[in-house]
C-alpha positions as a Markdown table, in Angstrom:
| # | Residue | x | y | z |
|---|---|---|---|---|
| 1 | Met | 43.9 | 13.5 | -5.6 |
| 2 | Lys | 40.5 | 12.4 | -4.4 |
| 3 | Lys | 39.0 | 9.1 | -5.6 |
| 4 | Thr | 35.9 | 9.2 | -7.8 |
| 5 | Val | 33.3 | 6.5 | -7.0 |
| 6 | Lys | 30.5 | 5.7 | -9.4 |
| 7 | Val | 27.3 | 4.9 | -7.6 |
| 8 | Val | 23.6 | 4.2 | -8.4 |
| 9 | Gly | 20.5 | 5.1 | -6.5 |
| 10 | Ala | 17.0 | 3.7 | -6.9 |
| 11 | Ile | 14.0 | 6.0 | -7.2 |
| 12 | Ile | 11.2 | 3.6 | -6.3 |
| 13 | Glu | 7.6 | 4.9 | -6.2 |
| 14 | Asn | 4.7 | 3.1 | -4.7 |
| 15 | Glu | 1.1 | 3.0 | -5.9 |
| 16 | Tyr | 0.3 | 6.0 | -3.7 |
| 17 | Gly | 2.9 | 8.2 | -5.4 |
| 18 | Glu | 5.3 | 8.0 | -2.5 |
| 19 | Ile | 9.1 | 7.6 | -2.9 |
| 20 | Leu | 11.2 | 5.2 | -0.9 |
| 21 | Cys | 13.8 | 7.0 | 1.2 |
| 22 | Ala | 16.6 | 5.3 | 3.2 |
| 23 | Leu | 18.3 | 6.7 | 6.3 |
| 24 | Arg | 22.1 | 6.0 | 6.4 |
| 25 | Ser | 23.1 | 4.3 | 9.7 |
| 26 | Pro | 25.4 | 5.9 | 12.2 |
| 27 | Lys | 28.1 | 3.4 | 11.2 |
| 28 | Met | 28.0 | 4.5 | 7.5 |
| 29 | Ile | 29.9 | 7.3 | 5.8 |
| 30 | Leu | 27.6 | 10.4 | 5.9 |
| 31 | Pro | 25.7 | 9.0 | 9.0 |
| 32 | Asn | 22.1 | 9.9 | 9.5 |
| 33 | Lys | 21.6 | 11.4 | 6.1 |
| 34 | Trp | 18.8 | 10.3 | 3.8 |
| 35 | Glu | 19.5 | 8.9 | 0.4 |
| 36 | Phe | 18.0 | 6.9 | -2.4 |
| 37 | Pro | 19.0 | 3.2 | -1.7 |
| 38 | Gly | 21.8 | 1.8 | -3.9 |
| 39 | Gly | 25.5 | 1.5 | -4.0 |
| 40 | Lys | 28.7 | 1.2 | -5.9 |
| 41 | Val | 28.9 | 0.1 | -9.5 |
| 42 | Glu | 31.3 | -2.8 | -9.9 |
| 43 | Lys | 33.9 | -2.9 | -12.8 |
| 44 | Gly | 32.3 | -4.0 | -16.0 |
| 45 | Glu | 28.7 | -3.8 | -14.6 |
| 46 | Ser | 26.0 | -1.7 | -16.3 |
| 47 | Leu | 24.1 | 0.9 | -14.2 |
| 48 | Gln | 20.9 | -1.1 | -14.5 |
| 49 | Ala | 22.6 | -4.4 | -13.4 |
| 50 | Ala | 24.3 | -2.5 | -10.5 |
| 51 | Ile | 21.1 | -1.0 | -9.1 |
| 52 | Glu | 19.2 | -4.3 | -9.4 |
| 53 | Arg | 22.0 | -6.1 | -7.5 |
| 54 | Glu | 22.4 | -3.4 | -4.9 |
| 55 | Ile | 18.7 | -3.3 | -4.1 |
| 56 | Leu | 18.5 | -7.1 | -3.8 |
| 57 | Glu | 21.5 | -7.0 | -1.4 |
| 58 | Glu | 20.4 | -3.9 | 0.6 |
| 59 | Leu | 16.6 | -4.2 | 0.6 |
| 60 | Asp | 16.0 | -7.9 | 0.0 |
| 61 | Cys | 13.6 | -7.3 | -2.9 |
| 62 | Thr | 13.8 | -7.6 | -6.6 |
| 63 | Ile | 13.4 | -4.5 | -8.8 |
| 64 | Glu | 13.4 | -3.8 | -12.5 |
| 65 | Ala | 15.6 | -0.8 | -13.5 |
| 66 | Gly | 14.0 | 1.7 | -15.8 |
| 67 | Glu | 15.1 | 5.0 | -17.2 |
| 68 | Ile | 18.0 | 7.0 | -15.9 |
| 69 | Phe | 16.4 | 9.9 | -14.0 |
| 70 | Asn | 19.3 | 12.1 | -13.0 |
| 71 | Thr | 23.1 | 12.1 | -12.9 |
| 72 | Thr | 25.2 | 14.3 | -10.7 |
| 73 | Thr | 28.7 | 14.6 | -9.3 |
| 74 | His | 29.4 | 15.9 | -5.8 |
| 75 | Glu | 32.7 | 16.4 | -4.1 |
| 76 | Tyr | 32.7 | 15.5 | -0.5 |
| 77 | Asp | 35.7 | 16.2 | 1.9 |
| 78 | Asn | 37.5 | 12.9 | 1.1 |
| 79 | Ile | 35.8 | 11.5 | -2.1 |
| 80 | Ile | 34.0 | 12.5 | -5.3 |
| 81 | Val | 30.7 | 10.7 | -5.9 |
| 82 | Asn | 29.2 | 10.3 | -9.4 |
| 83 | Leu | 25.6 | 9.4 | -8.6 |
| 84 | Thr | 23.2 | 8.1 | -11.2 |
| 85 | Cys | 19.6 | 7.8 | -10.0 |
| 86 | Ile | 17.4 | 5.3 | -11.9 |
| 87 | Lys | 13.7 | 5.0 | -11.8 |
| 88 | Cys | 12.9 | 1.4 | -10.7 |
| 89 | Lys | 9.8 | -0.7 | -9.8 |
| 90 | Ile | 9.5 | -3.5 | -7.4 |
| 91 | Ile | 8.7 | -6.8 | -9.0 |
| 92 | Asp | 9.1 | -9.1 | -6.1 |
| 93 | Gly | 9.1 | -8.7 | -2.3 |
| 94 | Leu | 8.9 | -5.8 | 0.0 |
| 95 | Pro | 11.9 | -3.5 | 0.9 |
| 96 | Met | 13.5 | -4.6 | 4.2 |
| 97 | Ser | 16.4 | -2.6 | 5.6 |
| 98 | Asn | 19.6 | -4.7 | 5.9 |
| 99 | Glu | 22.0 | -1.7 | 6.1 |
| 100 | His | 20.0 | 1.5 | 6.7 |
| 101 | Ser | 18.6 | 2.7 | 10.0 |
| 102 | Glu | 15.2 | 3.3 | 8.5 |
| 103 | Leu | 13.2 | 3.1 | 5.3 |
| 104 | Ile | 10.2 | 5.3 | 4.7 |
| 105 | Trp | 7.8 | 6.0 | 1.9 |
| 106 | Phe | 7.6 | 9.8 | 1.6 |
| 107 | Arg | 5.3 | 12.0 | -0.5 |
| 108 | Arg | 7.3 | 13.7 | -3.3 |
| 109 | Glu | 6.3 | 17.2 | -2.3 |
| 110 | Asn | 7.6 | 16.7 | 1.2 |
| 111 | Leu | 11.0 | 15.2 | 0.3 |
| 112 | Asp | 12.9 | 18.4 | 0.9 |
| 113 | Ser | 12.0 | 18.2 | 4.6 |
| 114 | Leu | 14.5 | 15.4 | 5.1 |
| 115 | Lys | 18.3 | 15.9 | 5.6 |
| 116 | Trp | 19.6 | 14.4 | 2.4 |
| 117 | Ala | 23.2 | 13.4 | 1.5 |
| 118 | Asn | 24.4 | 16.2 | -0.8 |
| 119 | Ala | 24.8 | 14.0 | -3.9 |
| 120 | Asp | 21.1 | 13.1 | -3.7 |
| 121 | Ile | 19.8 | 16.7 | -3.5 |
| 122 | Pro | 19.6 | 17.4 | -7.3 |
| 123 | Ala | 17.5 | 14.3 | -7.8 |
| 124 | Val | 15.3 | 15.2 | -4.9 |
| 125 | Asn | 14.7 | 18.7 | -6.3 |
| 126 | Lys | 13.9 | 17.2 | -9.8 |
| 127 | Leu | 11.4 | 14.8 | -8.3 |
| 128 | Ile | 9.6 | 17.6 | -6.3 |
| 129 | Asn | 9.3 | 19.6 | -9.5 |
| 130 | Glu | 8.4 | 16.7 | -11.8 |
| 131 | Lys | 4.7 | 16.8 | -11.4 |
């Protein structure tokens, strides 16, 4: 039986209405796929605490977690990912990539031109149709 992993992703929008997108490095599982930055939820940790911790670790900036935007479960070849995307805002610092190959700010209407990790696609589609 496949292991189910609970993960969180941050949907961070800048003052120009662009969304922060992160490119998984070639060394990561699902290499060279785009995702919303985030990571695994630790045992006993709330979704909001998890995303705030993960973004501090991955992007070296402080965020404030807001409302849950989307939750989806996707079954990959070797794992099942339960992804909760949370709208967040940066409260200190600028995102710097510690783990990803690239970080870009992308206009919401163009998000579907990137090659996304499958678990992130429902949130991408919801963002595109949101406004």
